[in-house]
Each structure stands twice: as C-alpha cells, then as structure tokens.
Backbone bond lengths (Angstrom), bond angles and torsions (degrees), N, CA, C in turn:
res aa  C-N    CA-C-N  psi(-1)  N-CA   C-N-CA  omega(-1)  CA-C   N-CA-C  phi
1 M - - - 1.452 - - 1.532 107.77 -
2 K 1.321 115.48 132.09 1.449 120.47 -178.10 1.524 111.22 -80.44
3 K 1.331 113.89 147.44 1.458 119.46 177.35 1.523 110.63 -69.66
4 W 1.329 115.76 151.42 1.457 124.47 172.90 1.532 113.83 65.71
5 T 1.340 118.45 21.74 1.462 119.05 -177.21 1.524 114.30 -122.02
6 R 1.314 118.98 -5.23 1.468 119.76 -175.36 1.518 111.32 -79.98
7 W 1.319 115.90 119.65 1.457 120.89 -176.83 1.525 111.69 -65.24
8 E 1.341 117.40 -31.70 1.464 120.14 -178.65 1.529 111.08 -60.60
9 D 1.319 115.81 -40.69 1.466 119.27 -179.23 1.522 111.60 -71.89
10 W 1.331 116.88 -35.15 1.465 119.63 176.20 1.529 110.28 -64.93
11 V 1.319 116.95 -37.35 1.474 120.29 177.94 1.531 110.18 -67.11
12 A 1.332 117.10 -40.21 1.467 119.96 178.01 1.529 110.72 -63.92
13 I 1.327 117.15 -39.71 1.462 120.58 177.09 1.527 110.30 -63.70
14 A 1.325 116.34 -44.72 1.472 120.27 179.32 1.529 110.94 -62.46
15 A 1.327 117.25 -40.22 1.468 120.34 178.38 1.527 110.47 -65.12
16 G 1.324 117.47 -42.84 1.463 120.91 177.27 1.517 112.03 -62.16
17 L 1.328 116.14 -41.25 1.459 120.85 178.00 1.524 110.89 -65.53
18 A 1.326 116.67 -42.85 1.463 120.62 179.21 1.530 111.33 -62.86
19 V 1.321 116.55 -43.01 1.469 120.12 -179.70 1.519 110.42 -65.26
20 A 1.329 116.70 -45.75 1.464 120.00 -178.20 1.530 111.40 -65.61
21 L 1.328 117.09 -43.41 1.466 120.12 -177.95 1.525 113.07 -76.35
22 S 1.316 117.30 -21.24 1.467 119.35 -179.75 1.519 111.58 -65.45
23 T 1.312 117.45 -19.17 1.468 119.89 178.41 1.525 111.52 -65.22
24 L 1.333 116.48 -18.19 1.461 119.89 176.93 1.523 112.09 -78.07
25 F 1.344 116.90 -20.00 1.463 120.86 -171.81 1.528 114.55 -114.44
26 V 1.322 117.44 -24.97 1.463 119.36 -179.07 1.527 108.89 -97.35
27 P 1.325 117.15 147.45 1.467 118.81 -179.96 1.533 111.42 -66.19
28 P 1.328 117.01 132.69 1.467 119.74 -179.43 1.523 111.97 -70.79
29 M 1.308 114.73 141.64 1.464 121.75 176.51 1.526 107.51 -140.62
30 G 1.292 118.03 136.28 1.459 120.86 177.85 1.520 111.14 55.22
31 A 1.312 115.24 -130.82 1.463 121.39 -179.48 1.525 111.68 -100.84
32 S 1.322 117.01 27.35 1.463 120.70 -172.98 1.522 113.12 -60.28
33 V 1.307 117.69 -43.42 1.464 120.22 -175.51 1.524 110.81 -63.43
34 A 1.316 116.82 -50.21 1.465 120.25 -178.00 1.528 111.85 -62.82
35 I 1.311 116.37 -44.97 1.465 120.14 -177.94 1.519 111.22 -67.00
36 M 1.319 116.68 -45.76 1.466 119.66 -175.97 1.524 112.18 -69.18
37 V 1.315 117.72 -39.19 1.464 120.14 177.80 1.528 110.09 -66.54
38 T 1.320 116.98 -43.14 1.468 120.77 -179.55 1.519 111.61 -64.32
39 L 1.328 117.30 -51.57 1.463 119.86 -179.29 1.530 111.74 -66.93
40 G 1.319 117.85 -36.14 1.453 120.92 176.40 1.524 111.51 -62.88
41 A 1.326 116.77 -44.03 1.466 120.64 178.27 1.529 111.00 -64.82
42 L 1.324 117.03 -40.90 1.466 120.02 178.22 1.525 111.60 -64.59
43 L 1.327 117.03 -35.73 1.467 120.30 176.07 1.523 111.21 -66.05
44 I 1.313 117.02 -40.27 1.462 120.75 178.00 1.528 110.20 -62.71
45 V 1.324 116.56 -46.35 1.465 120.39 -179.94 1.524 111.17 -63.97
46 S 1.326 117.37 -44.71 1.469 119.36 -179.35 1.525 111.19 -66.02
47 G 1.325 117.08 -34.96 1.459 120.15 176.39 1.517 111.93 -65.86
48 L 1.316 116.63 -41.18 1.461 120.18 177.88 1.525 111.85 -65.75
49 V 1.324 116.48 -38.62 1.472 120.09 176.41 1.520 109.88 -63.90
50 N 1.317 117.14 -43.27 1.467 120.92 178.39 1.526 111.69 -63.36
51 L 1.316 117.30 -38.28 1.460 120.20 178.79 1.528 111.51 -68.02
52 A 1.325 116.25 -38.69 1.459 120.28 -178.65 1.526 112.30 -74.84
53 M 1.327 116.76 -33.45 1.465 121.81 -178.73 1.522 109.24 -131.39
54 P 1.339 117.96 81.93 1.467 120.75 -171.09 1.528 115.95 -67.23
55 G 1.328 119.64 -9.61 1.458 120.78 -178.39 1.514 114.75 -93.75
56 L 1.320 118.64 6.69 1.465 121.19 -179.39 1.528 110.12 -84.69
57 V 1.296 116.22 94.92 1.463 121.30 -176.82 1.530 110.69 -65.15
58 A 1.315 117.19 -36.50 1.464 120.44 -177.64 1.526 111.86 -60.67
59 M 1.329 117.47 -32.17 1.463 119.69 -179.65 1.521 112.01 -68.28
60 E 1.326 117.16 -26.87 1.470 119.69 175.02 1.522 110.05 -66.02
61 Y 1.333 115.67 -39.68 1.457 119.84 177.53 1.529 110.87 -68.63
62 V 1.330 116.48 -35.10 1.466 120.29 176.34 1.526 109.84 -62.84
63 Q 1.339 116.36 -44.93 1.457 119.36 177.49 1.525 111.55 -61.11
64 G 1.318 117.07 -42.64 1.464 120.20 177.45 1.514 112.09 -61.41
65 A 1.334 116.25 -41.48 1.465 120.34 178.28 1.527 111.33 -65.37
66 L 1.324 116.99 -39.10 1.469 119.82 176.46 1.525 110.67 -64.14
67 G 1.329 117.07 -37.25 1.457 120.49 176.10 1.521 112.03 -63.37
68 V 1.325 116.34 -42.74 1.467 120.48 177.64 1.528 110.03 -63.98
69 L 1.325 116.90 -42.48 1.466 119.88 177.35 1.525 111.15 -60.95
70 L 1.311 116.03 -37.54 1.461 119.85 178.48 1.523 110.95 -66.38
71 I 1.321 116.63 -36.54 1.469 120.28 178.89 1.526 111.51 -66.94
72 I 1.322 117.91 -41.69 1.469 120.18 -177.33 1.527 113.31 -87.63
73 S 1.324 117.82 -10.26 1.466 120.48 -175.67 1.530 114.93 -61.49
74 P 1.330 121.14 -31.86 1.471 117.28 177.85 1.527 113.75 -60.35
75 W 1.305 117.34 -34.57 1.471 120.22 178.94 1.527 110.40 -76.91
76 I 1.310 116.51 -37.63 1.465 119.79 179.77 1.524 110.83 -71.31
77 G 1.344 116.16 -41.03 1.461 120.78 -176.40 1.510 115.14 -88.10
78 G 1.320 117.53 -0.07 1.455 120.67 176.73 1.517 114.54 73.02
79 Y 1.330 117.39 32.43 1.465 119.09 177.47 1.528 112.43 -128.55
80 A 1.314 116.19 29.69 1.471 120.95 177.87 1.521 109.36 -81.28
81 D 1.318 116.61 97.89 1.456 122.36 177.21 1.530 107.97 -130.20
82 P 1.336 117.01 89.42 1.464 119.11 -175.98 1.530 114.26 -72.74
83 M 1.303 118.44 -7.21 1.462 120.60 -176.37 1.526 112.54 -81.15
84 T 1.316 117.94 -20.62 1.462 120.94 178.77 1.518 108.96 -122.02
85 F 1.322 115.84 149.22 1.462 119.23 176.71 1.518 107.16 -81.52
86 G 1.302 114.52 96.59 1.455 119.41 -177.01 1.510 111.30 -139.24
87 A 1.303 114.14 -144.67 1.455 121.13 -174.68 1.529 112.18 -61.60
88 A 1.317 117.13 -38.55 1.463 119.71 -178.70 1.521 111.25 -62.74
89 W 1.328 116.69 -45.66 1.464 119.45 -179.30 1.527 111.34 -65.81
90 M 1.317 117.25 -37.98 1.471 119.82 177.28 1.526 110.12 -62.99
91 S 1.318 117.35 -40.26 1.462 120.94 178.11 1.521 111.15 -65.80
92 W 1.333 116.65 -45.66 1.468 119.82 -178.59 1.527 111.77 -64.68
93 I 1.316 117.21 -45.78 1.464 120.38 -178.69 1.523 110.72 -67.83
94 G 1.324 116.54 -47.70 1.465 120.01 178.63 1.518 112.01 -60.48
95 G 1.322 117.22 -43.32 1.462 121.25 178.47 1.512 112.68 -63.14
96 A 1.336 116.48 -42.23 1.471 120.19 179.26 1.524 111.10 -64.33
97 V 1.320 117.06 -41.90 1.469 120.80 178.16 1.525 110.16 -61.20
98 V 1.312 116.77 -44.41 1.469 120.61 -178.73 1.529 111.29 -66.06
99 V 1.312 117.41 -42.36 1.469 119.76 178.90 1.530 110.07 -61.50
100 I 1.315 117.31 -42.03 1.473 120.66 -179.10 1.520 110.88 -65.68
101 V 1.332 117.83 -48.52 1.469 118.20 -177.57 1.524 111.93 -70.37
102 A 1.325 117.76 -30.59 1.469 119.47 175.74 1.522 110.33 -66.25
103 A 1.331 116.66 -40.83 1.466 119.94 177.52 1.526 111.08 -64.15
104 L 1.323 116.56 -38.57 1.464 120.00 178.59 1.528 112.46 -70.21
105 A 1.318 117.60 -24.86 1.460 121.32 -176.02 1.525 113.54 -89.69
106 I 1.318 118.34 -11.80 1.465 119.74 -175.78 1.526 111.57 -64.47
107 R 1.305 118.24 -48.53 1.472 121.28 -178.00 1.536 112.25 -61.23
108 P 1.344 119.99 -49.65 1.468 118.90 177.22 1.527 112.89 -61.62
109 S 1.313 117.08 -34.29 1.460 120.17 178.31 1.522 110.97 -67.31
110 M 1.315 116.82 -39.22 1.470 120.79 177.10 1.531 110.05 -64.14
111 R 1.320 116.62 -41.20 1.453 121.15 177.99 1.525 111.42 -62.41
112 A 1.339 117.17 -44.10 1.461 121.47 178.98 1.518 110.45 -64.55
113 H 1.324 116.68 -37.42 1.465 120.98 178.39 1.521 110.58 -65.25
114 Q 1.327 117.26 -44.78 1.464 120.97 179.80 1.523 111.18 -66.51
115 D 1.326 118.14 -38.70 1.455 121.26 177.66 1.525 111.65 -63.59
116 A 1.317 116.45 -37.66 1.466 120.92 179.66 1.523 110.89 -68.24
117 I 1.335 116.95 -33.21 1.463 119.96 -178.60 1.529 110.71 -77.20
118 T 1.317 118.41 -40.25 1.459 121.05 -174.19 1.527 113.54 -80.72
119 H 1.321 118.63 -12.77 1.462 119.53 -178.64 1.458 112.08 -106.04
C-alpha cells in the first residue's frame, strides 16, 4: 500500500479539521471548545501518522477510539443540546464519520502490515 493515498485517512483528517474549526462558528457550551479542538487535533495527527505509515493497525483502532470519544463527548463535556445545530451535532457527526472510516480501514491496514512482514 502506497503512502499518502488512503482515502479513509484523508476523510478522518477532514473530519478532525471540521470538528476543530467548527468551534469558531458554533456557540460554545460547557467544555465544547476544549474537547472539540483537542479531539480534532488528535484526529488530524493520527490521520497523518496513518497516511505516512499505512501498515500501523493500532492507529486505526486509535482513530476509532477517538471517534467514539467524540460521539460521547457532548454528554461528558456538558454540551449535549440536540435541539440546535451546534457543538453536539458536530461532535456526533464527526465522531460517526471517523468510526465508520476507521472500521473500513482496519482490513486494508492489516493486509499492508502482513505484506510488509512477509516480504
């Protein structure tokens, strides 16, 4: 598998960027800004690591875990307000996208890891 070509990691980076930058546009509630910027930045970093080293299977699980954390963060951070399109919805949508693409990327990453070991 070639470096810098996996669409799943580019989508995870875009989701992390969208979540982090959305704090500039959505009204802050609770700990939304700190949580969303932190998790968004971690998603960007993990996506870049995955793009640079596509055979690291553990990083796919890290991305999935960050997505799950993003999904549950509105309740933990006190900004779960489903009635308005705000920080909670950005966290839920971004987290769901990341969980889906991380799940889709696990099998190809395992294949790349096995190919690197056997050759």
